[in-house]
Residue, then its C-alpha position, 0 to 999 in steps of 0.5 A: x168756704x172763704x170768708x173774712x173775719x176780723x179776730x183779735x190779735x192775741x187770739x189769732x196768735x194762740x190759734x196759730x201756736x196751736x195750730x202748729x202744735x197739732x200740725x195742721x192750718x189755723x184755719x182748721x184748727x179755728x174750725x174745729x174749735x167753733x164746731x166743738x163750742x156750737x156743738x156745746x163739745x167743750x166740757x169742764x176738765x174732771x176734778x182729781x183728788x190728786x194734787x197736781x203734778x210737778x214740771x222740772x220741779x216746779x208746781x203750774x199754776x192753775x189754769x187762767x182761762x187765757x190763752x199766753x202766747x210765745x210771743x208775749x214772753x218773749x216781749x215781756x223779756x224784751x222789755x225786762x231785759x231778760 
């Protein structure tokens, strides 16, 4: 079914980025996410006793519940002159 929705820019960018990683359209990804949310398909990640793994020698930050897109990172780089 086709419909029109107003989606905030940051959410749309994140959905498009996730869709590209999964090699599906943004429409398919958003449908999957909504279906999972409506059906209660999201579960909290299991808490492990293992220390978090390092990535390239760095320990990643804990998830904050906010998606950051490459476009946002590039904009910050441009702003800071990096």
